MIVEX-764078 format. One record per atom (N, C-alpha, C): residue number from 1; residue in one letter; atom name; x, y, z. Coordinates in nm, 2 decimals, padded with zeros to 4 digits. Each point is the difference from the previous one (the first is absolute). Layout:
N
<num = NUM; residu = A; atome = CA; X = X; Y = Y; Z = Z> .
...
END
This chain:
115
<num = 1; residu = M; atome = N; X = 00.08; Y = -00.12; Z = 00.00> .
<num = 1; residu = M; atome = CA; X = -00.08; Y = 00.12; Z = 00.00> .
<num = 1; residu = M; atome = C; X = 00.09; Y = 00.12; Z = 00.00> .
<num = 2; residu = E; atome = N; X = -00.05; Y = 00.10; Z = -00.07> .
<num = 2; residu = E; atome = CA; X = 00.07; Y = 00.13; Z = 00.00> .
<num = 2; residu = E; atome = C; X = -00.11; Y = 00.11; Z = 00.03> .
<num = 3; residu = I; atome = N; X = 00.04; Y = 00.09; Z = 00.09> .
<num = 3; residu = I; atome = CA; X = -00.09; Y = 00.11; Z = 00.04> .
<num = 3; residu = I; atome = C; X = 00.08; Y = 00.13; Z = -00.02> .
<num = 4; residu = H; atome = N; X = -00.06; Y = 00.09; Z = -00.07> .
<num = 4; residu = H; atome = CA; X = 00.07; Y = 00.13; Z = -00.03> .
<num = 4; residu = H; atome = C; X = -00.10; Y = 00.11; Z = 00.04> .
<num = 5; residu = D; atome = N; X = 00.06; Y = 00.11; Z = 00.05> .
<num = 5; residu = D; atome = CA; X = -00.08; Y = 00.12; Z = 00.04> .
<num = 5; residu = D; atome = C; X = 00.03; Y = 00.10; Z = -00.11> .
<num = 6; residu = T; atome = N; X = -00.11; Y = 00.03; Z = -00.08> .
<num = 6; residu = T; atome = CA; X = 00.02; Y = 00.09; Z = -00.11> .
<num = 6; residu = T; atome = C; X = 00.03; Y = 00.14; Z = 00.05> .
<num = 7; residu = R; atome = N; X = -00.04; Y = 00.04; Z = 00.12> .
<num = 7; residu = R; atome = CA; X = 00.04; Y = 00.13; Z = 00.05> .
<num = 7; residu = R; atome = C; X = 00.15; Y = 00.01; Z = 00.02> .
<num = 8; residu = Q; atome = N; X = 00.06; Y = -00.10; Z = 00.05> .
<num = 8; residu = Q; atome = CA; X = 00.15; Y = 00.00; Z = 00.02> .
<num = 8; residu = Q; atome = C; X = 00.07; Y = 00.00; Z = -00.13> .
<num = 9; residu = L; atome = N; X = -00.06; Y = -00.08; Z = -00.10> .
<num = 9; residu = L; atome = CA; X = 00.07; Y = -00.01; Z = -00.13> .
<num = 9; residu = L; atome = C; X = -00.01; Y = 00.14; Z = -00.07> .
<num = 10; residu = A; atome = N; X = -00.11; Y = 00.07; Z = 00.01> .
<num = 10; residu = A; atome = CA; X = -00.02; Y = 00.13; Z = -00.06> .
<num = 10; residu = A; atome = C; X = 00.10; Y = 00.10; Z = 00.07> .
<num = 11; residu = A; atome = N; X = 00.01; Y = -00.01; Z = 00.13> .
<num = 11; residu = A; atome = CA; X = 00.10; Y = 00.09; Z = 00.06> .
<num = 11; residu = A; atome = C; X = 00.14; Y = -00.02; Z = -00.04> .
<num = 12; residu = S; atome = N; X = 00.04; Y = -00.13; Z = -00.02> .
<num = 12; residu = S; atome = CA; X = 00.14; Y = -00.03; Z = -00.04> .
<num = 12; residu = S; atome = C; X = 00.02; Y = 00.04; Z = -00.14> .
<num = 13; residu = L; atome = N; X = -00.11; Y = -00.01; Z = -00.09> .
<num = 13; residu = L; atome = CA; X = 00.02; Y = 00.04; Z = -00.14> .
<num = 13; residu = L; atome = C; X = 00.02; Y = 00.15; Z = 00.00> .
<num = 14; residu = G; atome = N; X = -00.08; Y = 00.07; Z = 00.07> .
<num = 14; residu = G; atome = CA; X = 00.02; Y = 00.15; Z = 00.01> .
<num = 14; residu = G; atome = C; X = 00.14; Y = 00.04; Z = 00.04> .
<num = 15; residu = L; atome = N; X = 00.05; Y = -00.07; Z = 00.09> .
<num = 15; residu = L; atome = CA; X = 00.14; Y = 00.04; Z = 00.05> .
<num = 15; residu = L; atome = C; X = 00.10; Y = -00.04; Z = -00.11> .
<num = 16; residu = A; atome = N; X = -00.02; Y = -00.10; Z = -00.07> .
<num = 16; residu = A; atome = CA; X = 00.09; Y = -00.05; Z = -00.10> .
<num = 16; residu = A; atome = C; X = -00.02; Y = 00.07; Z = -00.13> .
<num = 17; residu = E; atome = N; X = -00.10; Y = 00.09; Z = -00.02> .
<num = 17; residu = E; atome = CA; X = -00.03; Y = 00.07; Z = -00.12> .
<num = 17; residu = E; atome = C; X = -00.02; Y = -00.09; Z = -00.12> .
<num = 18; residu = R; atome = N; X = -00.06; Y = -00.12; Z = 00.02> .
<num = 18; residu = R; atome = CA; X = -00.03; Y = -00.09; Z = -00.10> .
<num = 18; residu = R; atome = C; X = -00.16; Y = 00.00; Z = -00.01> .
<num = 19; residu = S; atome = N; X = -00.05; Y = -00.04; Z = -00.11> .
<num = 19; residu = S; atome = CA; X = -00.14; Y = 00.00; Z = -00.02> .
<num = 19; residu = S; atome = C; X = -00.06; Y = -00.14; Z = 00.01> .
<num = 20; residu = Y; atome = N; X = 00.08; Y = -00.10; Z = -00.02> .
<num = 20; residu = Y; atome = CA; X = -00.06; Y = -00.14; Z = 00.00> .
<num = 20; residu = Y; atome = C; X = 00.09; Y = -00.09; Z = 00.08> .
<num = 21; residu = H; atome = N; X = -00.06; Y = -00.09; Z = 00.08> .
<num = 21; residu = H; atome = CA; X = 00.07; Y = -00.10; Z = 00.08> .
<num = 21; residu = H; atome = C; X = -00.08; Y = -00.13; Z = -00.01> .
<num = 22; residu = E; atome = N; X = 00.06; Y = -00.10; Z = -00.06> .
<num = 22; residu = E; atome = CA; X = -00.06; Y = -00.14; Z = 00.00> .
<num = 22; residu = E; atome = C; X = 00.03; Y = -00.06; Z = 00.13> .
<num = 23; residu = F; atome = N; X = -00.10; Y = -00.05; Z = 00.07> .
<num = 23; residu = F; atome = CA; X = 00.03; Y = -00.07; Z = 00.13> .
<num = 23; residu = F; atome = C; X = -00.05; Y = -00.14; Z = 00.01> .
<num = 24; residu = I; atome = N; X = -00.06; Y = -00.05; Z = -00.11> .
<num = 24; residu = I; atome = CA; X = -00.03; Y = -00.15; Z = -00.01> .
<num = 24; residu = I; atome = C; X = 00.04; Y = -00.04; Z = -00.14> .
<num = 25; residu = H; atome = N; X = 00.08; Y = -00.10; Z = -00.01> .
<num = 25; residu = H; atome = CA; X = 00.03; Y = -00.05; Z = -00.14> .
<num = 25; residu = H; atome = C; X = 00.00; Y = -00.15; Z = 00.01> .
<num = 26; residu = Q; atome = N; X = -00.10; Y = -00.06; Z = -00.07> .
<num = 26; residu = Q; atome = CA; X = -00.01; Y = -00.15; Z = -00.01> .
<num = 26; residu = Q; atome = C; X = -00.02; Y = -00.02; Z = -00.15> .
<num = 27; residu = P; atome = N; X = 00.03; Y = -00.12; Z = -00.05> .
<num = 27; residu = P; atome = CA; X = -00.01; Y = -00.02; Z = -00.15> .
<num = 27; residu = P; atome = C; X = -00.14; Y = 00.04; Z = -00.06> .
<num = 28; residu = A; atome = N; X = -00.11; Y = -00.03; Z = 00.07> .
<num = 28; residu = A; atome = CA; X = -00.13; Y = 00.03; Z = -00.05> .
<num = 28; residu = A; atome = C; X = -00.06; Y = 00.14; Z = 00.03> .
<num = 29; residu = L; atome = N; X = 00.07; Y = 00.07; Z = 00.09> .
<num = 29; residu = L; atome = CA; X = -00.05; Y = 00.13; Z = 00.05> .
<num = 29; residu = L; atome = C; X = 00.11; Y = 00.08; Z = 00.06> .
<num = 30; residu = S; atome = N; X = -00.01; Y = 00.13; Z = -00.03> .
<num = 30; residu = S; atome = CA; X = 00.08; Y = 00.10; Z = 00.07> .
<num = 30; residu = S; atome = C; X = -00.08; Y = 00.12; Z = 00.04> .
<num = 31; residu = V; atome = N; X = 00.03; Y = 00.06; Z = 00.11> .
<num = 31; residu = V; atome = CA; X = -00.08; Y = 00.11; Z = 00.06> .
<num = 31; residu = V; atome = C; X = 00.10; Y = 00.11; Z = 00.04> .
<num = 32; residu = G; atome = N; X = -00.04; Y = 00.12; Z = -00.03> .
<num = 32; residu = G; atome = CA; X = 00.08; Y = 00.12; Z = 00.03> .
<num = 32; residu = G; atome = C; X = -00.08; Y = 00.12; Z = 00.04> .
<num = 33; residu = L; atome = N; X = 00.07; Y = 00.10; Z = 00.05> .
<num = 33; residu = L; atome = CA; X = -00.07; Y = 00.12; Z = 00.04> .
<num = 33; residu = L; atome = C; X = 00.05; Y = 00.11; Z = -00.09> .
<num = 34; residu = Y; atome = N; X = -00.09; Y = 00.08; Z = -00.05> .
<num = 34; residu = Y; atome = CA; X = 00.04; Y = 00.11; Z = -00.10> .
<num = 34; residu = Y; atome = C; X = -00.05; Y = 00.13; Z = 00.06> .
<num = 35; residu = L; atome = N; X = 00.09; Y = 00.10; Z = 00.01> .
<num = 35; residu = L; atome = CA; X = -00.04; Y = 00.13; Z = 00.05> .
<num = 35; residu = L; atome = C; X = 00.03; Y = 00.10; Z = -00.11> .
<num = 36; residu = L; atome = N; X = -00.11; Y = 00.08; Z = -00.02> .
<num = 36; residu = L; atome = CA; X = 00.01; Y = 00.11; Z = -00.10> .
<num = 36; residu = L; atome = C; X = -00.04; Y = 00.13; Z = 00.07> .
<num = 37; residu = P; atome = N; X = 00.09; Y = 00.10; Z = 00.02> .
<num = 37; residu = P; atome = CA; X = -00.04; Y = 00.13; Z = 00.06> .
<num = 37; residu = P; atome = C; X = -00.10; Y = 00.07; Z = -00.09> .
<num = 38; residu = A; atome = N; X = -00.07; Y = 00.09; Z = 00.07> .
<num = 38; residu = A; atome = CA; X = -00.10; Y = 00.09; Z = -00.07> .
<num = 38; residu = A; atome = C; X = 00.08; Y = 00.08; Z = -00.11> .
<num = 39; residu = G; atome = N; X = -00.06; Y = 00.01; Z = -00.12> .
<num = 39; residu = G; atome = CA; X = 00.06; Y = 00.07; Z = -00.10> .
<num = 39; residu = G; atome = C; X = 00.11; Y = -00.07; Z = -00.08> .
<num = 40; residu = S; atome = N; X = 00.03; Y = -00.12; Z = 00.04> .
<num = 40; residu = S; atome = CA; X = 00.12; Y = -00.07; Z = -00.06> .
<num = 40; residu = S; atome = C; X = -00.05; Y = -00.07; Z = -00.13> .
<num = 41; residu = D; atome = N; X = 00.10; Y = -00.04; Z = -00.08> .
<num = 41; residu = D; atome = CA; X = -00.03; Y = -00.08; Z = -00.12> .
<num = 41; residu = D; atome = C; X = 00.03; Y = -00.15; Z = 00.03> .
<num = 42; residu = D; atome = N; X = -00.08; Y = -00.08; Z = -00.06> .
<num = 42; residu = D; atome = CA; X = 00.02; Y = -00.15; Z = 00.01> .
<num = 42; residu = D; atome = C; X = 00.08; Y = -00.05; Z = -00.12> .
<num = 43; residu = P; atome = N; X = 00.12; Y = -00.04; Z = 00.02> .
<num = 43; residu = P; atome = CA; X = 00.09; Y = -00.03; Z = -00.11> .
<num = 43; residu = P; atome = C; X = -00.01; Y = -00.14; Z = -00.05> .
<num = 44; residu = Q; atome = N; X = -00.09; Y = -00.08; Z = 00.06> .
<num = 44; residu = Q; atome = CA; X = 00.01; Y = -00.15; Z = -00.04> .
<num = 44; residu = Q; atome = C; X = -00.04; Y = -00.03; Z = -00.14> .
<num = 45; residu = Q; atome = N; X = 00.05; Y = -00.11; Z = -00.05> .
<num = 45; residu = Q; atome = CA; X = -00.03; Y = -00.06; Z = -00.13> .
<num = 45; residu = Q; atome = C; X = -00.08; Y = -00.12; Z = 00.02> .
<num = 46; residu = P; atome = N; X = -00.06; Y = -00.05; Z = -00.11> .
<num = 46; residu = P; atome = CA; X = -00.07; Y = -00.13; Z = 00.01> .
<num = 46; residu = P; atome = C; X = 00.08; Y = -00.11; Z = 00.05> .
<num = 47; residu = H; atome = N; X = -00.06; Y = -00.09; Z = 00.07> .
<num = 47; residu = H; atome = CA; X = 00.07; Y = -00.12; Z = 00.06> .
<num = 47; residu = H; atome = C; X = -00.04; Y = -00.12; Z = -00.08> .
<num = 48; residu = T; atome = N; X = 00.09; Y = -00.11; Z = 00.02> .
<num = 48; residu = T; atome = CA; X = -00.03; Y = -00.12; Z = -00.07> .
<num = 48; residu = T; atome = C; X = -00.09; Y = -00.09; Z = 00.08> .
<num = 49; residu = E; atome = N; X = -00.04; Y = 00.04; Z = 00.12> .
<num = 49; residu = E; atome = CA; X = -00.09; Y = -00.08; Z = 00.08> .
<num = 49; residu = E; atome = C; X = -00.13; Y = 00.08; Z = 00.03> .
<num = 50; residu = D; atome = N; X = -00.11; Y = -00.07; Z = 00.02> .
<num = 50; residu = D; atome = CA; X = -00.12; Y = 00.06; Z = 00.05> .
<num = 50; residu = D; atome = C; X = 00.02; Y = 00.06; Z = 00.13> .
<num = 51; residu = E; atome = N; X = -00.07; Y = 00.11; Z = 00.03> .
<num = 51; residu = E; atome = CA; X = 00.02; Y = 00.07; Z = 00.13> .
<num = 51; residu = E; atome = C; X = -00.13; Y = 00.05; Z = 00.05> .
<num = 52; residu = V; atome = N; X = -00.01; Y = 00.02; Z = 00.14> .
<num = 52; residu = V; atome = CA; X = -00.11; Y = 00.06; Z = 00.06> .
<num = 52; residu = V; atome = C; X = 00.05; Y = 00.11; Z = 00.09> .
<num = 53; residu = Y; atome = N; X = -00.06; Y = 00.11; Z = 00.00> .
<num = 53; residu = Y; atome = CA; X = 00.03; Y = 00.11; Z = 00.09> .
<num = 53; residu = Y; atome = C; X = -00.11; Y = 00.02; Z = 00.10> .
<num = 54; residu = Y; atome = N; X = 00.03; Y = 00.02; Z = 00.12> .
<num = 54; residu = Y; atome = CA; X = -00.09; Y = 00.03; Z = 00.11> .
<num = 54; residu = Y; atome = C; X = 00.04; Y = 00.13; Z = 00.06> .
<num = 55; residu = V; atome = N; X = -00.08; Y = 00.10; Z = -00.01> .
<num = 55; residu = V; atome = CA; X = 00.03; Y = 00.14; Z = 00.05> .
<num = 55; residu = V; atome = C; X = -00.03; Y = 00.00; Z = 00.15> .
<num = 56; residu = V; atome = N; X = 00.10; Y = 00.01; Z = 00.08> .
<num = 56; residu = V; atome = CA; X = -00.01; Y = 00.01; Z = 00.15> .
<num = 56; residu = V; atome = C; X = -00.04; Y = 00.14; Z = 00.04> .
<num = 57; residu = S; atome = N; X = 00.07; Y = 00.10; Z = -00.06> .
<num = 57; residu = S; atome = CA; X = -00.04; Y = 00.14; Z = 00.03> .
<num = 57; residu = S; atome = C; X = 00.04; Y = 00.09; Z = -00.11> .
<num = 58; residu = G; atome = N; X = -00.06; Y = 00.12; Z = 00.00> .
<num = 58; residu = G; atome = CA; X = 00.03; Y = 00.10; Z = -00.11> .
<num = 58; residu = G; atome = C; X = -00.11; Y = 00.00; Z = -00.11> .
<num = 59; residu = T; atome = N; X = 00.01; Y = 00.10; Z = -00.09> .
<num = 59; residu = T; atome = CA; X = -00.09; Y = 00.01; Z = -00.11> .
<num = 59; residu = T; atome = C; X = 00.07; Y = 00.04; Z = -00.12> .
<num = 60; residu = G; atome = N; X = -00.05; Y = -00.04; Z = -00.11> .
<num = 60; residu = G; atome = CA; X = 00.05; Y = 00.03; Z = -00.13> .
<num = 60; residu = G; atome = C; X = -00.08; Y = -00.06; Z = -00.11> .
<num = 61; residu = R; atome = N; X = 00.06; Y = -00.03; Z = -00.11> .
<num = 61; residu = R; atome = CA; X = -00.06; Y = -00.06; Z = -00.12> .
<num = 61; residu = R; atome = C; X = 00.09; Y = -00.11; Z = -00.05> .
<num = 62; residu = I; atome = N; X = -00.05; Y = -00.10; Z = -00.06> .
<num = 62; residu = I; atome = CA; X = 00.08; Y = -00.10; Z = -00.07> .
<num = 62; residu = I; atome = C; X = -00.05; Y = -00.02; Z = -00.14> .
<num = 63; residu = V; atome = N; X = 00.10; Y = -00.01; Z = -00.09> .
<num = 63; residu = V; atome = CA; X = -00.03; Y = -00.03; Z = -00.14> .
<num = 63; residu = V; atome = C; X = 00.05; Y = -00.14; Z = -00.03> .
<num = 64; residu = V; atome = N; X = -00.09; Y = -00.08; Z = -00.05> .
<num = 64; residu = V; atome = CA; X = 00.03; Y = -00.14; Z = -00.04> .
<num = 64; residu = V; atome = C; X = -00.05; Y = -00.01; Z = -00.14> .
<num = 65; residu = G; atome = N; X = 00.10; Y = -00.02; Z = -00.10> .
<num = 65; residu = G; atome = CA; X = -00.04; Y = 00.00; Z = -00.14> .
<num = 65; residu = G; atome = C; X = -00.07; Y = 00.13; Z = -00.03> .
<num = 66; residu = D; atome = N; X = -00.12; Y = -00.01; Z = -00.05> .
<num = 66; residu = D; atome = CA; X = -00.07; Y = 00.12; Z = -00.04> .
<num = 66; residu = D; atome = C; X = -00.10; Y = 00.05; Z = 00.10> .
<num = 67; residu = D; atome = N; X = 00.00; Y = -00.06; Z = 00.12> .
<num = 67; residu = D; atome = CA; X = -00.10; Y = 00.03; Z = 00.10> .
<num = 67; residu = D; atome = C; X = 00.07; Y = 00.08; Z = 00.11> .
<num = 68; residu = E; atome = N; X = -00.07; Y = 00.10; Z = 00.06> .
<num = 68; residu = E; atome = CA; X = 00.05; Y = 00.08; Z = 00.11> .
<num = 68; residu = E; atome = C; X = -00.11; Y = 00.01; Z = 00.10> .
<num = 69; residu = Q; atome = N; X = 00.04; Y = -00.03; Z = 00.13> .
<num = 69; residu = Q; atome = CA; X = -00.09; Y = 00.01; Z = 00.11> .
<num = 69; residu = Q; atome = C; X = 00.06; Y = 00.06; Z = 00.12> .
<num = 70; residu = A; atome = N; X = -00.08; Y = 00.06; Z = 00.09> .
<num = 70; residu = A; atome = CA; X = 00.04; Y = 00.05; Z = 00.13> .
<num = 70; residu = A; atome = C; X = 00.03; Y = -00.11; Z = 00.09> .
<num = 71; residu = V; atome = N; X = 00.10; Y = 00.01; Z = 00.09> .
<num = 71; residu = V; atome = CA; X = 00.03; Y = -00.10; Z = 00.10> .
<num = 71; residu = V; atome = C; X = 00.02; Y = 00.07; Z = 00.13> .
<num = 72; residu = G; atome = N; X = -00.03; Y = -00.08; Z = 00.11> .
<num = 72; residu = G; atome = CA; X = 00.02; Y = 00.05; Z = 00.13> .
<num = 72; residu = G; atome = C; X = 00.00; Y = -00.12; Z = 00.10> .
<num = 73; residu = P; atome = N; X = 00.00; Y = 00.02; Z = 00.13> .
<num = 73; residu = P; atome = CA; X = 00.01; Y = -00.11; Z = 00.09> .
<num = 73; residu = P; atome = C; X = -00.11; Y = -00.11; Z = -00.02> .
<num = 74; residu = G; atome = N; X = 00.05; Y = -00.12; Z = -00.01> .
<num = 74; residu = G; atome = CA; X = -00.09; Y = -00.11; Z = -00.03> .
<num = 74; residu = G; atome = C; X = -00.01; Y = -00.04; Z = -00.15> .
<num = 75; residu = S; atome = N; X = 00.05; Y = 00.08; Z = -00.09> .
<num = 75; residu = S; atome = CA; X = 00.00; Y = -00.03; Z = -00.14> .
<num = 75; residu = S; atome = C; X = 00.09; Y = -00.12; Z = -00.03> .
<num = 76; residu = S; atome = N; X = -00.05; Y = -00.10; Z = -00.08> .
<num = 76; residu = S; atome = CA; X = 00.08; Y = -00.10; Z = -00.04> .
<num = 76; residu = S; atome = C; X = 00.00; Y = -00.01; Z = -00.16> .
<num = 77; residu = I; atome = N; X = 00.11; Y = -00.01; Z = -00.06> .
<num = 77; residu = I; atome = CA; X = 00.01; Y = 00.01; Z = -00.14> .
<num = 77; residu = I; atome = C; X = 00.08; Y = -00.12; Z = -00.06> .
<num = 78; residu = F; atome = N; X = -00.06; Y = -00.07; Z = -00.09> .
<num = 78; residu = F; atome = CA; X = 00.07; Y = -00.11; Z = -00.07> .
<num = 78; residu = F; atome = C; X = 00.06; Y = 00.06; Z = -00.13> .
<num = 79; residu = V; atome = N; X = 00.13; Y = -00.04; Z = -00.02> .
<num = 79; residu = V; atome = CA; X = 00.06; Y = 00.04; Z = -00.13> .
<num = 79; residu = V; atome = C; X = 00.06; Y = -00.12; Z = -00.06> .
<num = 80; residu = A; atome = N; X = -00.04; Y = -00.04; Z = -00.12> .
<num = 80; residu = A; atome = CA; X = 00.05; Y = -00.12; Z = -00.07> .
<num = 80; residu = A; atome = C; X = 00.15; Y = 00.03; Z = -00.04> .
<num = 81; residu = A; atome = N; X = 00.07; Y = -00.11; Z = -00.01> .
<num = 81; residu = A; atome = CA; X = 00.14; Y = 00.01; Z = -00.05> .
<num = 81; residu = A; atome = C; X = 00.01; Y = 00.07; Z = -00.13> .
<num = 82; residu = E; atome = N; X = 00.11; Y = 00.08; Z = -00.01> .
<num = 82; residu = E; atome = CA; X = 00.03; Y = 00.08; Z = -00.12> .
<num = 82; residu = E; atome = C; X = -00.09; Y = 00.12; Z = -00.04> .
<num = 83; residu = V; atome = N; X = -00.09; Y = 00.03; Z = 00.09> .
<num = 83; residu = V; atome = CA; X = -00.09; Y = 00.11; Z = -00.03> .
<num = 83; residu = V; atome = C; X = 00.06; Y = 00.13; Z = 00.06> .
<num = 84; residu = E; atome = N; X = 00.00; Y = 00.10; Z = -00.08> .
<num = 84; residu = E; atome = CA; X = 00.05; Y = 00.13; Z = 00.04> .
<num = 84; residu = E; atome = C; X = -00.09; Y = 00.06; Z = 00.12> .
<num = 85; residu = H; atome = N; X = 00.07; Y = 00.05; Z = 00.10> .
<num = 85; residu = H; atome = CA; X = -00.08; Y = 00.05; Z = 00.12> .
<num = 85; residu = H; atome = C; X = 00.09; Y = 00.09; Z = 00.08> .
<num = 86; residu = R; atome = N; X = -00.07; Y = 00.09; Z = 00.07> .
<num = 86; residu = R; atome = CA; X = 00.07; Y = 00.09; Z = 00.10> .
<num = 86; residu = R; atome = C; X = -00.10; Y = 00.08; Z = 00.08> .
<num = 87; residu = F; atome = N; X = 00.05; Y = 00.04; Z = 00.12> .
<num = 87; residu = F; atome = CA; X = -00.08; Y = 00.09; Z = 00.08> .
<num = 87; residu = F; atome = C; X = 00.03; Y = 00.14; Z = -00.05> .
<num = 88; residu = Q; atome = N; X = -00.09; Y = 00.09; Z = 00.02> .
<num = 88; residu = Q; atome = CA; X = 00.02; Y = 00.14; Z = -00.04> .
<num = 88; residu = Q; atome = C; X = -00.10; Y = 00.09; Z = 00.08> .
<num = 89; residu = Q; atome = N; X = 00.02; Y = 00.13; Z = -00.01> .
<num = 89; residu = Q; atome = CA; X = -00.08; Y = 00.10; Z = 00.07> .
<num = 89; residu = Q; atome = C; X = -00.01; Y = -00.04; Z = 00.15> .
<num = 90; residu = I; atome = N; X = 00.12; Y = -00.03; Z = 00.06> .
<num = 90; residu = I; atome = CA; X = 00.00; Y = -00.04; Z = 00.14> .
<num = 90; residu = I; atome = C; X = -00.02; Y = 00.12; Z = 00.09> .
<num = 91; residu = A; atome = N; X = -00.12; Y = 00.00; Z = 00.05> .
<num = 91; residu = A; atome = CA; X = -00.04; Y = 00.12; Z = 00.09> .
<num = 91; residu = A; atome = C; X = 00.05; Y = -00.02; Z = 00.14> .
<num = 92; residu = E; atome = N; X = -00.02; Y = -00.12; Z = 00.05> .
<num = 92; residu = E; atome = CA; X = 00.06; Y = -00.03; Z = 00.14> .
<num = 92; residu = E; atome = C; X = 00.09; Y = -00.12; Z = -00.02> .
<num = 93; residu = A; atome = N; X = 00.11; Y = 00.01; Z = 00.07> .
<num = 93; residu = A; atome = CA; X = 00.10; Y = -00.11; Z = -00.01> .
<num = 93; residu = A; atome = C; X = -00.06; Y = -00.14; Z = 00.00> .
<num = 94; residu = L; atome = N; X = 00.04; Y = -00.08; Z = -00.10> .
<num = 94; residu = L; atome = CA; X = -00.06; Y = -00.14; Z = -00.01> .
<num = 94; residu = L; atome = C; X = 00.09; Y = -00.10; Z = 00.07> .
<num = 95; residu = T; atome = N; X = -00.06; Y = -00.08; Z = 00.08> .
<num = 95; residu = T; atome = CA; X = 00.07; Y = -00.12; Z = 00.05> .
<num = 95; residu = T; atome = C; X = -00.08; Y = -00.12; Z = -00.06> .
<num = 96; residu = V; atome = N; X = 00.07; Y = -00.08; Z = -00.07> .
<num = 96; residu = V; atome = CA; X = -00.07; Y = -00.11; Z = -00.08> .
<num = 96; residu = V; atome = C; X = 00.07; Y = -00.13; Z = 00.02> .
<num = 97; residu = L; atome = N; X = -00.07; Y = -00.11; Z = 00.04> .
<num = 97; residu = L; atome = CA; X = 00.05; Y = -00.13; Z = 00.00> .
<num = 97; residu = L; atome = C; X = -00.01; Y = -00.05; Z = -00.14> .
<num = 98; residu = V; atome = N; X = 00.11; Y = -00.07; Z = -00.05> .
<num = 98; residu = V; atome = CA; X = 00.01; Y = -00.05; Z = -00.13> .
<num = 98; residu = V; atome = C; X = 00.02; Y = -00.15; Z = 00.00> .
<num = 99; residu = F; atome = N; X = -00.09; Y = -00.08; Z = -00.07> .
<num = 99; residu = F; atome = CA; X = 00.01; Y = -00.14; Z = 00.00> .
<num = 99; residu = F; atome = C; X = 00.03; Y = -00.05; Z = -00.14> .
<num = 100; residu = F; atome = N; X = 00.11; Y = -00.07; Z = -00.02> .
<num = 100; residu = F; atome = CA; X = 00.03; Y = -00.06; Z = -00.13> .
<num = 100; residu = F; atome = C; X = -00.02; Y = -00.15; Z = 00.00> .
<num = 101; residu = A; atome = N; X = -00.06; Y = -00.05; Z = -00.11> .
<num = 101; residu = A; atome = CA; X = -00.02; Y = -00.15; Z = -00.01> .
<num = 101; residu = A; atome = C; X = 00.03; Y = -00.04; Z = -00.15> .
<num = 102; residu = P; atome = N; X = 00.10; Y = -00.08; Z = -00.02> .
<num = 102; residu = P; atome = CA; X = 00.10; Y = -00.05; Z = 00.10> .
<num = 102; residu = P; atome = C; X = 00.09; Y = 00.11; Z = 00.04> .
<num = 103; residu = A; atome = N; X = 00.10; Y = -00.03; Z = 00.08> .
<num = 103; residu = A; atome = CA; X = 00.08; Y = 00.11; Z = 00.06> .
<num = 103; residu = A; atome = C; X = 00.06; Y = 00.09; Z = -00.11> .
<num = 104; residu = E; atome = N; X = 00.01; Y = 00.13; Z = 00.04> .
<num = 104; residu = E; atome = CA; X = 00.05; Y = 00.11; Z = -00.09> .
<num = 104; residu = E; atome = C; X = 00.13; Y = -00.05; Z = -00.06> .
<num = 105; residu = Y; atome = N; X = 00.01; Y = 00.03; Z = -00.13> .
<num = 105; residu = Y; atome = CA; X = 00.11; Y = -00.03; Z = -00.09> .
<num = 105; residu = Y; atome = C; X = 00.02; Y = -00.15; Z = -00.03> .
<num = 106; residu = S; atome = N; X = -00.08; Y = -00.09; Z = 00.06> .
<num = 106; residu = S; atome = CA; X = 00.02; Y = -00.14; Z = -00.02> .
<num = 106; residu = S; atome = C; X = -00.02; Y = -00.04; Z = -00.15> .
<num = 107; residu = L; atome = N; X = -00.08; Y = 00.07; Z = -00.07> .
<num = 107; residu = L; atome = CA; X = -00.03; Y = -00.03; Z = -00.14> .
<num = 107; residu = L; atome = C; X = 00.08; Y = 00.08; Z = -00.10> .
<num = 108; residu = R; atome = N; X = 00.08; Y = 00.09; Z = 00.05> .
<num = 108; residu = R; atome = CA; X = 00.08; Y = 00.09; Z = -00.09> .
<num = 108; residu = R; atome = C; X = 00.11; Y = -00.09; Z = -00.06> .
<num = 109; residu = P; atome = N; X = 00.02; Y = 00.01; Z = -00.13> .
<num = 109; residu = P; atome = CA; X = 00.10; Y = -00.08; Z = -00.07> .
<num = 109; residu = P; atome = C; X = 00.14; Y = 00.03; Z = 00.06> .
<num = 110; residu = Q; atome = N; X = 00.07; Y = -00.11; Z = 00.02> .
<num = 110; residu = Q; atome = CA; X = 00.14; Y = 00.02; Z = 00.05> .
<num = 110; residu = Q; atome = C; X = 00.09; Y = 00.05; Z = -00.11> .
<num = 111; residu = L; atome = N; X = 00.09; Y = 00.09; Z = 00.04> .
<num = 111; residu = L; atome = CA; X = 00.10; Y = 00.05; Z = -00.09> .
<num = 111; residu = L; atome = C; X = 00.11; Y = -00.11; Z = -00.03> .
<num = 112; residu = R; atome = N; X = 00.03; Y = -00.02; Z = -00.12> .
<num = 112; residu = R; atome = CA; X = 00.11; Y = -00.09; Z = -00.04> .
<num = 112; residu = R; atome = C; X = 00.14; Y = 00.06; Z = 00.03> .
<num = 113; residu = T; atome = N; X = 00.08; Y = -00.07; Z = 00.07> .
<num = 113; residu = T; atome = CA; X = 00.13; Y = 00.05; Z = 00.03> .
<num = 113; residu = T; atome = C; X = 00.11; Y = -00.05; Z = -00.09> .
<num = 114; residu = N; atome = N; X = -00.03; Y = -00.12; Z = -00.07> .
<num = 114; residu = N; atome = CA; X = 00.10; Y = -00.05; Z = -00.09> .
<num = 114; residu = N; atome = C; X = -00.04; Y = 00.03; Z = -00.14> .
<num = 115; residu = L; atome = N; X = 00.07; Y = 00.09; Z = -00.06> .
<num = 115; residu = L; atome = CA; X = -00.03; Y = 00.04; Z = -00.14> .
<num = 115; residu = L; atome = C; X = 00.07; Y = -00.09; Z = -00.10> .
END
């Protein structure tokens, strides 16, 4: 069993000036915490795995493909693998749990090192 306190994770991310911290990584699933300050830009690119976002706190909007919706505490968003997506118009700092299935980057093609 693993137990994590997202408040402590968020505090440590803020101190480290990083926006994302993966805290569970298993072959079939990974989970991380994503922090986006108010007014910031979300730089992420499409992932090779399906993902679910759960907004813990904050408000803004999310664009997934051609769809745009408001998000706030309690919002859960499914994003299929390879679909363009990002948070925008972040009015209040967003704290978001991110779930990847299978684990993030597990389906990304491996780079060949022997040419």
